[in-house]
C-alpha positions as CSV (number, residue, x, y, z in Angstrom):
1,M,-28.5,-49.4,-14.5
2,N,-26.9,-46.0,-14.4
3,S,-29.9,-43.8,-15.3
4,L,-32.3,-41.6,-13.6
5,D,-35.0,-44.2,-14.0
6,Q,-32.9,-46.5,-11.9
7,P,-30.3,-44.5,-10.0
8,F,-27.1,-46.0,-8.8
9,I,-26.6,-43.5,-6.0
10,S,-29.2,-41.7,-3.9
11,V,-28.0,-38.5,-2.3
12,V,-29.9,-37.7,0.9
13,I,-29.6,-34.1,2.1
14,P,-31.5,-33.1,5.3
15,A,-32.0,-29.3,5.4
16,Y,-33.4,-27.3,8.4
17,N,-33.3,-23.5,8.2
18,A,-30.5,-23.9,5.6
19,A,-31.3,-20.9,3.5
20,G,-27.8,-19.5,3.7
21,T,-26.1,-22.8,2.9
22,I,-28.2,-25.1,0.8
23,R,-27.2,-23.6,-2.6
24,E,-23.6,-24.4,-1.9
25,A,-24.4,-27.9,-0.7
26,L,-26.4,-28.6,-3.9
27,A,-23.6,-27.0,-6.1
28,S,-21.1,-29.4,-4.5
29,V,-23.2,-32.3,-5.7
30,E,-23.6,-30.9,-9.1
31,V,-19.8,-30.6,-9.7
32,Q,-19.5,-34.4,-9.1
33,G,-20.5,-34.6,-12.7
34,R,-22.5,-37.8,-12.5
35,A,-25.7,-38.7,-14.3
36,D,-26.5,-41.7,-12.1
37,L,-27.6,-39.7,-9.1
38,E,-31.0,-39.0,-7.6
39,V,-30.8,-36.2,-5.1
40,I,-33.4,-36.1,-2.3
41,V,-33.5,-32.9,-0.3
42,V,-35.5,-33.4,2.9
43,D,-36.9,-30.0,4.1
44,D,-37.1,-30.7,7.8
45,A,-40.0,-28.2,8.5
46,S,-37.8,-25.2,7.9
47,R,-39.0,-21.8,9.1
48,D,-36.8,-19.7,7.0
49,E,-36.5,-19.2,3.2
50,T,-35.3,-22.8,2.7
51,P,-38.6,-24.0,1.1
52,R,-38.6,-21.2,-1.4
53,I,-35.0,-21.6,-2.3
54,L,-35.5,-25.3,-2.9
55,R,-38.5,-24.6,-5.2
56,D,-36.3,-22.2,-7.1
57,E,-33.2,-24.4,-7.3
58,V,-34.8,-27.9,-7.7
59,A,-38.1,-27.4,-9.5
60,G,-38.0,-29.2,-12.8
61,R,-34.5,-30.5,-12.4
62,A,-34.2,-34.1,-13.5
63,G,-33.3,-36.5,-10.7
64,Y,-34.0,-34.0,-7.9
65,I,-36.7,-34.5,-5.3
66,V,-37.8,-32.1,-2.5
67,L,-39.4,-34.0,0.4
68,P,-41.0,-31.6,2.8
69,L,-41.8,-32.8,6.3
70,A,-44.8,-31.5,8.1
71,R,-43.0,-31.7,11.5
72,N,-39.4,-31.3,12.3
73,G,-37.9,-34.8,12.6
74,G,-34.4,-33.8,13.5
75,P,-31.3,-35.1,11.7
76,A,-32.2,-38.8,12.3
77,G,-35.8,-38.5,11.2
78,A,-35.0,-36.4,8.2
79,R,-32.3,-38.8,7.0
80,N,-34.6,-41.8,7.5
81,A,-37.3,-40.1,5.5
82,G,-34.9,-39.5,2.7
83,V,-33.6,-43.1,2.8
84,A,-37.1,-44.5,2.7
85,R,-37.7,-42.6,-0.5
86,A,-34.3,-43.6,-2.0
87,R,-34.0,-46.1,-4.9
88,G,-30.2,-46.2,-5.3
89,T,-27.9,-49.2,-4.6
90,W,-25.8,-46.7,-2.6
91,I,-26.8,-43.9,-0.2
92,A,-24.6,-40.8,0.0
93,F,-25.2,-38.3,2.8
94,L,-24.6,-34.6,2.8
95,D,-25.9,-32.2,5.4
96,G,-27.5,-29.0,4.2
97,D,-24.8,-26.8,5.7
98,D,-21.8,-28.9,4.4
99,A,-20.3,-29.3,0.9
100,W,-18.6,-32.2,-0.8
101,M,-15.1,-31.9,-2.2
102,P,-14.8,-32.2,-6.0
103,G,-14.2,-35.7,-7.1
104,R,-15.4,-37.3,-3.9
105,M,-18.0,-39.5,-5.5
106,A,-15.8,-40.7,-8.3
107,L,-13.1,-41.8,-5.9
108,Q,-15.4,-43.6,-3.5
109,L,-17.2,-45.4,-6.3
110,A,-13.9,-46.5,-7.9
111,L,-12.8,-48.0,-4.6
112,A,-16.2,-49.6,-4.0
113,G,-15.8,-51.4,-7.3
114,K,-12.5,-52.8,-6.2
115,H,-13.7,-53.8,-2.7
116,P,-17.2,-55.2,-3.0
117,D,-17.1,-56.5,0.6
118,V,-17.1,-52.9,2.0
119,A,-20.5,-51.7,3.1
120,L,-19.6,-48.2,4.1
121,W,-17.0,-45.7,2.9
122,C,-16.2,-42.5,4.6
123,G,-13.4,-40.0,4.8
124,G,-11.9,-36.9,6.4
125,T,-13.3,-33.4,6.6
126,V,-12.0,-29.8,6.6
127,P,-13.5,-26.6,7.6
128,L,-15.6,-24.8,5.0
129,M,-14.0,-21.4,4.6
130,P,-15.2,-18.5,2.4
131,N,-13.2,-17.5,-0.6
132,V,-10.9,-20.5,-0.4
133,S,-10.3,-22.7,-3.4
134,V,-11.2,-26.3,-3.0
135,P,-8.8,-29.0,-4.4
136,A,-10.2,-32.2,-5.9
137,V,-9.7,-35.4,-4.0
138,I,-6.9,-37.5,-5.3
139,A,-6.2,-41.2,-5.9
140,P,-4.8,-43.5,-4.8
141,P,-5.6,-42.6,-1.2
142,T,-4.5,-44.0,2.1
143,M,-7.3,-45.9,3.7
144,R,-8.0,-48.1,6.7
145,D,-10.6,-50.4,8.1
146,L,-12.7,-49.2,11.0
147,P,-13.0,-52.1,13.5
148,L,-15.9,-52.1,15.9
149,K,-13.6,-51.6,18.9
150,E,-12.7,-48.2,17.6
151,F,-16.2,-47.0,18.2
152,V,-15.8,-47.7,21.9
153,Y,-13.8,-44.5,22.2
154,H,-14.9,-42.3,19.3
155,N,-16.8,-41.9,16.1
156,A,-14.4,-41.8,13.1
157,V,-17.2,-41.5,10.6
158,A,-18.2,-38.0,9.4
159,T,-21.8,-38.3,8.0
160,S,-21.3,-36.0,5.1
161,T,-18.5,-38.2,3.8
162,V,-20.5,-41.5,3.9
163,L,-21.3,-43.7,1.0
164,V,-23.2,-46.8,2.3
165,R,-25.0,-49.7,0.7
166,R,-28.7,-49.2,1.0
167,A,-29.3,-52.9,1.8
168,A,-26.8,-52.8,4.7
169,L,-28.4,-49.6,6.1
170,A,-31.8,-51.3,6.0
171,A,-30.5,-54.4,7.6
172,V,-29.5,-52.5,10.8
173,G,-32.5,-50.3,10.9
174,G,-31.3,-46.9,9.9
175,F,-30.9,-43.9,12.3
176,D,-32.4,-44.2,15.8
177,E,-34.7,-41.2,16.1
178,Q,-34.5,-41.1,19.9
179,F,-31.0,-39.5,19.6
180,V,-30.3,-35.9,18.6
181,G,-26.7,-35.2,17.8
182,P,-24.8,-38.5,18.1
183,E,-27.5,-40.4,16.1
184,D,-24.9,-41.1,13.5
185,Y,-22.5,-42.6,16.1
186,D,-25.1,-45.1,17.1
187,L,-25.8,-46.2,13.5
188,W,-22.1,-46.5,12.5
189,M,-21.3,-48.8,15.4
190,R,-24.3,-51.0,14.5
191,L,-23.0,-51.2,11.0
192,A,-19.5,-51.9,12.1
193,R,-20.8,-54.8,14.1
194,A,-22.1,-56.5,11.0
195,H,-20.2,-55.1,8.1
196,R,-16.8,-53.9,6.9
197,L,-16.3,-50.1,7.1
198,V,-13.4,-48.3,5.5
199,R,-12.2,-44.7,6.0
200,I,-10.3,-42.8,3.3
201,E,-7.6,-40.7,5.0
202,Q,-8.1,-37.5,3.0
203,P,-10.8,-34.8,3.1
204,L,-14.0,-35.7,1.2
205,S,-16.3,-33.0,2.6
206,R,-16.2,-29.5,4.2
207,Y,-18.1,-28.5,7.2
208,R,-18.9,-25.2,8.8
209,L,-17.4,-24.2,12.2
210,V,-20.4,-23.0,14.2
211,P,-19.7,-22.1,17.8
212,G,-22.7,-23.1,19.9
213,S,-23.9,-25.8,17.6
214,L,-25.3,-29.0,19.2
215,S,-22.2,-31.0,18.5
216,M,-20.1,-28.4,20.3
217,D,-22.4,-27.9,23.3
218,D,-21.6,-30.2,26.2
219,R,-24.9,-29.5,27.9
220,K,-26.8,-31.0,24.9
221,F,-24.4,-33.4,23.4
222,L,-23.0,-35.2,26.5
223,P,-26.3,-36.5,27.8
224,Q,-27.2,-37.8,24.3
225,V,-23.8,-39.5,23.7
226,L,-23.9,-41.2,27.1
227,R,-27.3,-42.6,26.1
228,V,-25.9,-43.9,22.9
229,L,-23.1,-45.7,24.8
230,E,-25.7,-47.0,27.3
231,K,-27.5,-48.6,24.4
232,G,-24.3,-49.8,22.8
233,F,-23.0,-51.5,25.9
234,R,-26.2,-53.2,27.1
235,A,-26.7,-56.9,26.5
236,G,-27.2,-57.5,22.8
237,G,-26.0,-54.0,22.0
238,A,-23.4,-53.2,19.3
239,L,-20.6,-52.8,21.9
240,A,-21.7,-55.5,24.3
241,E,-18.6,-57.6,23.6
242,F,-16.4,-54.7,24.9
243,A,-18.3,-54.3,28.2
244,G,-15.0,-54.2,30.1
245,L,-14.1,-51.0,28.4
246,R,-17.3,-49.2,29.2
247,E,-15.8,-47.0,31.9
248,A,-13.0,-45.9,29.6
249,S,-15.5,-45.2,26.9
250,V,-17.6,-43.0,29.2
251,A,-14.5,-41.2,30.5
252,T,-13.6,-40.3,26.9
253,Q,-16.9,-38.5,26.6
254,Y,-16.3,-36.5,29.8
255,W,-12.8,-35.7,28.5
256,N,-14.4,-34.3,25.2
257,A,-17.1,-32.5,27.1
258,S,-14.6,-30.8,29.3
259,W,-13.1,-29.2,26.2
260,M,-16.5,-28.2,24.8
261,G,-17.5,-26.7,28.1
262,F,-14.2,-24.7,28.4
263,N,-14.6,-23.3,24.9
264,R,-18.0,-21.9,25.7
265,G,-16.7,-20.2,28.8
266,A,-17.8,-22.7,31.5
267,R,-14.4,-23.2,33.0
268,G,-15.7,-24.6,36.3
269,L,-17.8,-27.2,34.6
270,A,-14.9,-28.1,32.3
271,L,-12.8,-28.8,35.4
272,R,-15.5,-31.0,36.9
273,Y,-15.7,-32.9,33.6
274,W,-11.9,-33.2,33.5
275,W,-11.8,-34.5,37.1
276,R,-14.5,-37.1,36.4
277,A,-12.7,-38.4,33.3
278,Y,-9.4,-38.5,35.2
279,R,-10.9,-40.5,38.1
280,M,-12.5,-43.0,35.7
281,D,-9.7,-43.6,33.3
282,H,-6.3,-42.0,33.8
283,S,-4.3,-45.2,34.0
284,S,-5.6,-47.4,31.2
285,E,-3.7,-47.6,27.9
286,V,-5.9,-45.0,26.3
287,G,-6.2,-42.8,29.4
288,A,-2.4,-42.8,30.1
289,A,-1.8,-41.3,26.6
290,R,-4.0,-38.2,27.2
291,P,-2.3,-34.9,28.1
292,W,-4.1,-34.5,31.4
293,G,-1.7,-32.0,32.9
294,R,-1.5,-29.9,29.7
295,L,-5.3,-29.6,29.5
296,L,-5.6,-28.9,33.2
297,L,-3.1,-26.0,33.0
298,R,-4.9,-24.6,30.0
299,Y,-8.2,-24.6,32.0
300,L,-6.6,-23.1,35.0
301,A,-5.0,-20.4,32.9
302,G,-8.2,-19.7,31.1
303,R,-6.8,-19.9,27.6
304,R,-9.7,-20.3,25.3
305,E,-9.8,-21.1,21.6
306,F,-12.3,-22.5,19.1
307,A,-11.6,-26.2,18.6
308,G,-10.9,-27.7,15.2
309,A,-12.4,-31.0,13.9
310,D,-11.1,-34.4,14.6
311,G,-14.4,-36.3,14.5
312,S,-14.0,-37.6,18.1
313,A,-17.1,-38.7,19.9
314,G,-19.1,-38.1,16.8
315,M,-18.7,-34.3,17.1
316,E,-17.2,-31.6,15.0
317,G,-14.9,-30.4,17.8
318,G,-11.5,-31.7,18.7
319,V,-9.7,-32.0,22.0
320,P,-6.0,-31.1,22.2
């Protein structure tokens, strides 16, 4: 089973204009030290040197495939194209500007062997910093189940840490290509509705802090994530059974958007987002626990800082 003729794990790496990062991403797969991988790099119609670098890095390497797309399909389309080509029992995702931690794959597969009922494994992330040594992941880790209800409020699944059964992915239909940004959030909630998901509470992947990226831009991300929730809460949707929490869920996204807006300098818009979130959900169990006053004072004082990652709302940008 564990051979390149019949790979056990298919690694899907979407890459768009990733000339400056794709080598590090590929190197982080290589150091996993496994011979049962096929690596599918989807060149999402890049306009930089990514195609040339992939030819140089991947050409002739056993188990590696470059899948060029004629048109840019976005993260969802690129990942779906890679999954369609995959042959592995498991699918592992890695974005072209991220990097895995050493030992990530061995740890997840060891746990998967002990828990055959789990369809998806994921874990934490840390910022990818230059010239910083990377420790290997350790076992035994702390881990917890991700119930469907958790997805009402946020996305606890970082895509570049995901190891998912290909059959489970196919059963729920893969990534919905109408979404750009929170397409992963939509997929994970659909998986959580039908399968067991487990999060390993230690870093498995590193990501780049990129101010202005889609997942940090409220103007682009908020409309998309609200559409994801609209789909999730509608009759028959993944979150339909939690329809009574819809307002609290939407309020959470305005709360997150207020922090994103503030950090890009749109203080007035951040205050409007804050006020909308407050009106919708300041008294529920979740809303009452938020530091409304502290955040408002920070906005009024104009104290800006670049946010770290906590995975909330499917974005790489946290809210204090």
